[in-house]
Backbone as CSV, one residue per row, in Angstrom:
resi,resn,N_x,N_y,N_z,CA_x,CA_y,CA_z,C_x,C_y,C_z
1,MET,85.761,256.491,200.526,84.448,256.200,201.030,83.751,257.485,201.482
2,TYR,84.407,258.311,202.265,83.826,259.565,202.722,84.534,260.703,202.012
3,ARG,84.099,260.983,200.802,84.733,262.045,200.023,83.965,263.341,200.178
4,TYR,84.694,264.427,200.106,84.066,265.731,200.166,83.547,266.091,198.790
5,HIS,82.351,266.598,198.733,81.775,267.076,197.488,81.316,268.505,197.732
6,PRO,81.656,269.451,196.847,81.373,270.854,197.146,79.889,271.203,197.257
7,PHE,78.984,270.378,196.712,77.572,270.715,196.739,76.826,270.094,197.910
8,TYR,77.465,269.232,198.654,76.813,268.576,199.770,77.582,268.853,201.057
9,PRO,76.881,268.953,202.156,77.607,269.167,203.413,78.442,267.935,203.742
10,PRO,79.538,268.114,204.461,80.374,266.970,204.793,79.622,265.972,205.685
11,VAL,79.895,264.720,205.481,79.239,263.660,206.232,80.065,263.370,207.478
12,GLN,79.390,263.275,208.604,80.108,262.912,209.820,80.323,261.410,209.819
13,ARG,81.486,261.036,210.218,81.783,259.609,210.273,81.037,258.971,211.436
14,PRO,80.598,257.730,211.256,79.876,257.082,212.345,80.781,256.861,213.556
15,TYR,80.172,256.674,214.710,80.919,256.455,215.946,81.751,255.182,215.819
16,SER,82.953,255.270,216.215,83.849,254.123,216.190,84.208,253.764,217.623
17,PRO,84.169,252.471,217.978,84.508,252.097,219.349,85.981,252.363,219.692
18,ILE,86.785,252.601,218.673,88.202,252.880,218.912,88.363,254.205,219.651
19,HIS,87.503,255.179,219.283,87.559,256.471,219.949,86.850,256.361,221.293
20,SER,87.542,256.614,222.337,86.921,256.490,223.661,86.256,257.802,224.046
21,ARG,85.234,257.677,224.825,84.533,258.846,225.342,84.793,258.948,226.831
22,THR,84.724,260.156,227.313,84.970,260.342,228.732,83.715,260.046,229.544
23,GLN,82.548,260.182,228.942,81.307,259.907,229.653,80.719,258.588,229.161
24,PRO,80.134,257.837,230.058,79.545,256.552,229.619,78.305,256.792,228.771
25,ILE,78.027,255.859,227.902,76.835,255.914,227.071,75.712,255.239,227.848
26,PHE,74.606,255.943,228.020,73.489,255.399,228.766,72.530,254.717,227.813
27,SER,72.071,253.576,228.191,71.041,252.904,227.413,69.785,252.853,228.274
28,TYR,68.681,253.174,227.671,67.417,253.194,228.385,66.622,251.969,227.988
29,ASN,66.037,251.365,228.964,65.153,250.245,228.673,63.784,250.814,228.356
30,ARG,63.438,250.762,227.089,62.133,251.252,226.676,61.186,250.079,226.546
31,THR,59.981,250.284,226.963,58.977,249.239,226.787,58.055,249.668,225.651
32,PHE,57.803,248.755,224.783,56.945,249.009,223.643,55.625,248.284,223.847
33,PRO,54.556,248.852,223.323,53.272,248.145,223.438,53.310,246.890,222.568
34,PRO,52.467,245.937,222.882,52.443,244.727,222.046,52.015,245.090,220.624
35,VAL,52.583,244.395,219.666,52.280,244.705,218.273,50.895,244.192,217.913
36,GLU,50.223,244.955,217.068,48.907,244.584,216.551,49.073,244.375,215.044
37,THR,48.982,243.146,214.596,49.297,242.816,213.204,48.092,242.807,212.285
38,GLU,46.897,243.019,212.810,45.700,242.903,211.975,45.713,243.901,210.812
39,THR,45.972,245.179,211.090,45.999,246.195,210.032,47.156,245.941,209.080
40,PHE,48.304,245.578,209.636,49.499,245.310,208.827,49.237,244.175,207.847
41,MET,48.626,243.100,208.332,48.350,241.952,207.481,47.278,242.275,206.441
42,SER,46.259,243.028,206.847,45.209,243.417,205.895,45.776,244.304,204.794
43,SER,46.665,245.214,205.191,47.303,246.092,204.213,48.148,245.290,203.230
44,ALA,48.845,244.286,203.727,49.645,243.438,202.843,48.749,242.679,201.865
45,GLY,47.604,242.212,202.333,46.662,241.518,201.451,46.114,242.433,200.365
46,LYS,45.780,243.675,200.747,45.298,244.640,199.759,46.388,244.971,198.747
47,THR,47.633,245.053,199.212,48.743,245.341,198.312,48.937,244.207,197.319
48,LEU,48.733,242.966,197.754,48.822,241.839,196.827,47.788,241.954,195.715
49,SER,46.566,242.398,196.049,45.556,242.562,194.995,45.936,243.716,194.069
50,LEU,46.567,244.781,194.623,47.045,245.867,193.770,48.138,245.367,192.830
51,MET,48.990,244.492,193.343,50.061,243.942,192.501,49.495,243.111,191.362
52,SER,48.415,242.393,191.613,47.823,241.604,190.522,47.202,242.526,189.473
53,ASP,46.607,243.641,189.915,46.078,244.611,188.949,47.203,245.237,188.134
54,ALA,48.288,245.612,188.803,49.433,246.196,188.096,50.024,245.184,187.124
55,GLN,50.056,243.924,187.520,50.586,242.886,186.640,49.706,242.738,185.399
56,MET,48.400,242.839,185.561,47.496,242.752,184.407,47.774,243.889,183.426
57,VAL,47.954,245.100,183.948,48.223,246.253,183.085,49.553,246.063,182.365
58,LEU,50.579,245.661,183.096,51.898,245.498,182.487,51.912,244.369,181.461
59,GLN,51.182,243.286,181.738,51.120,242.196,180.768,50.416,242.643,179.488
60,LYS,49.376,243.451,179.632,48.666,243.946,178.445,49.574,244.854,177.616
61,ILE,50.302,245.738,178.310,51.238,246.622,177.592,52.322,245.800,176.918
62,ASN,52.810,244.786,177.603,53.898,243.966,177.081,53.471,243.067,175.927
63,SER,52.237,242.578,175.949,51.835,241.566,174.974,51.116,242.125,173.747
64,SER,50.549,243.327,173.832,49.764,243.844,172.726,50.383,245.115,172.155
65,LYS,50.907,244.988,170.944,51.498,246.154,170.282,50.424,247.192,169.953
66,GLU,49.235,246.722,169.571,48.140,247.637,169.245,47.718,248.438,170.479
67,PHE,47.550,247.745,171.625,47.166,248.428,172.857,48.248,249.417,173.279
68,SER,49.496,248.993,173.223,50.603,249.866,173.622,50.663,251.114,172.757
69,SER,50.422,250.955,171.470,50.448,252.086,170.563,49.326,253.075,170.882
70,LYS,48.105,252.551,171.091,46.980,253.417,171.442,47.233,254.122,172.773
71,PHE,47.754,253.374,173.721,48.007,253.900,175.065,49.044,255.018,175.024
72,MET,50.153,254.783,174.317,51.209,255.802,174.220,50.718,257.043,173.482
73,ASN,50.002,256.840,172.381,49.490,257.985,171.624,48.551,258.838,172.476
74,ALA,47.636,258.183,173.186,46.700,258.935,174.027,47.440,259.668,175.141
75,ALA,48.422,259.021,175.746,49.180,259.653,176.836,50.026,260.805,176.315
76,GLN,50.682,260.626,175.178,51.527,261.688,174.633,50.708,262.894,174.179
77,GLN,49.445,262.661,173.832,48.560,263.762,173.458,47.818,264.323,174.675
78,SER,48.152,263.830,175.855,47.503,264.230,177.118,45.999,264.004,177.081
79,ASN,45.595,262.941,176.423,44.186,262.572,176.325,43.862,261.626,177.490
80,LEU,43.692,262.206,178.671,43.485,261.422,179.881,42.219,260.574,179.847
81,PRO,41.091,261.061,179.305,39.903,260.183,179.239,40.152,258.926,178.408
82,GLU,40.888,259.056,177.321,41.191,257.878,176.496,42.122,256.918,177.236
83,VAL,43.090,257.454,177.966,43.999,256.606,178.757,43.195,255.830,179.793
84,HIS,42.271,256.496,180.487,41.441,255.813,181.484,40.537,254.767,180.829
85,LYS,40.014,255.085,179.659,39.166,254.126,178.944,39.968,252.872,178.578
86,LEU,41.190,253.068,178.111,42.036,251.922,177.767,42.381,251.095,179.005
87,LEU,42.644,251.763,180.121,42.945,251.025,181.356,41.720,250.266,181.856
88,GLN,40.532,250.844,181.716,39.314,250.149,182.129,39.043,248.928,181.264
89,SER,39.484,248.974,180.010,39.253,247.834,179.117,40.050,246.601,179.545
90,ILE,41.065,246.794,180.363,41.868,245.658,180.841,41.091,244.855,181.876
91,GLY,40.257,245.524,182.663,39.441,244.824,183.655,40.067,244.745,185.029
92,THR,40.822,245.748,185.414,41.406,245.760,186.756,40.343,246.151,187.776
93,LYS,40.538,245.724,189.023,39.602,246.068,190.089,39.790,247.513,190.531
94,VAL,41.033,247.977,190.544,41.357,249.333,190.988,41.802,250.152,189.789
95,GLN,41.204,251.323,189.619,41.607,252.235,188.540,42.796,253.054,189.037
96,PRO,43.949,252.963,188.386,45.116,253.700,188.869,45.023,255.196,188.579
97,ILE,45.740,255.964,189.386,45.917,257.386,189.130,47.053,257.496,188.125
98,VAL,46.815,258.196,187.028,47.765,258.220,185.916,48.389,259.601,185.798
99,SER,49.709,259.612,185.617,50.402,260.846,185.241,51.494,260.452,184.261
100,PHE,51.821,261.359,183.372,52.836,261.039,182.379,53.674,262.262,182.101
101,ASN,54.858,261.981,181.549,55.784,263.028,181.129,56.439,262.534,179.843
102,PRO,57.342,263.297,179.258,57.954,262.845,178.005,58.744,261.539,178.113
103,ASP,59.155,261.158,179.316,59.938,259.932,179.479,59.095,258.681,179.645
104,GLY,57.907,258.808,180.192,57.114,257.614,180.441,55.841,257.921,181.194
105,ILE,55.303,256.877,181.806,54.021,256.984,182.505,54.175,256.474,183.931
106,ARG,53.395,257.062,184.815,53.408,256.685,186.229,51.990,256.289,186.608
107,LEU,51.841,255.074,187.113,50.547,254.550,187.535,50.592,254.336,189.042
108,VAL,49.664,254.931,189.756,49.601,254.766,191.212,48.329,253.999,191.533
109,PHE,48.518,252.780,191.990,47.407,251.948,192.439,47.309,252.145,193.950
110,ASP,46.145,252.580,194.433,46.002,252.753,195.874,44.696,252.139,196.345
111,GLU,44.692,251.798,197.605,43.555,251.105,198.196,43.332,251.659,199.588
112,LYS,42.098,251.585,200.039,41.764,252.035,201.391,41.327,250.849,202.222
113,LEU,41.627,250.935,203.490,41.184,249.944,204.460,40.224,250.680,205.382
114,GLY,38.948,250.609,205.086,37.974,251.442,205.785,38.107,252.867,205.267
115,GLN,38.417,253.797,206.162,38.609,255.195,205.782,40.080,255.563,205.672
116,VAL,40.979,254.619,205.909,42.411,254.902,205.965,43.095,254.417,204.686
117,ASP,43.961,255.263,204.123,44.791,254.806,203.003,45.748,253.757,203.538
118,CYS,45.619,252.547,203.061,46.450,251.487,203.634,47.660,251.168,202.778
119,CYS,47.547,251.345,201.480,48.652,250.917,200.653,48.625,251.628,199.306
120,HIS,49.810,251.825,198.775,49.993,252.438,197.468,51.038,251.618,196.729
121,LEU,50.784,251.370,195.475,51.753,250.700,194.614,52.010,251.608,193.431
122,ILE,53.249,252.026,193.278,53.607,252.975,192.211,54.384,252.205,191.146
123,VAL,53.904,252.292,189.906,54.558,251.648,188.770,54.947,252.741,187.789
124,ILE,56.224,252.783,187.456,56.715,253.759,186.483,57.281,252.989,185.303
125,VAL,56.761,253.286,184.124,57.203,252.599,182.898,57.706,253.664,181.927
126,ARG,58.913,253.458,181.460,59.522,254.412,180.522,59.184,254.049,179.091
127,TRP,59.045,255.053,178.250,58.886,254.796,176.829,59.916,255.534,175.998
128,MET,60.782,256.282,176.616,61.870,256.938,175.891,63.186,256.498,176.451
């Protein structure tokens, strides 16, 4: 379980109650402010809409061989305007940030809640 590997520093084993300590362990009673769930819930709602946009893109890639072929060709040729044009043709509400490499494509769907980045959904699809 805890093996030594020459490229990584050794891992310290977690505290075991079997080993006794000479000094007592102090626990502090910390008080936390009451939780405010409004931003958390709004962010979750925005993420759900990002997931539906990502699902639309993935369904289009999965169901249309013609679209997938055009999309891969444009991405492999680093033709970013064509990739964005193809993504806009799907009709998503949020335009993802696109990056690609020889292995596949990375789509980052992000949304803001007012002026704050509230959520990011990263989809990585391999083609090799």
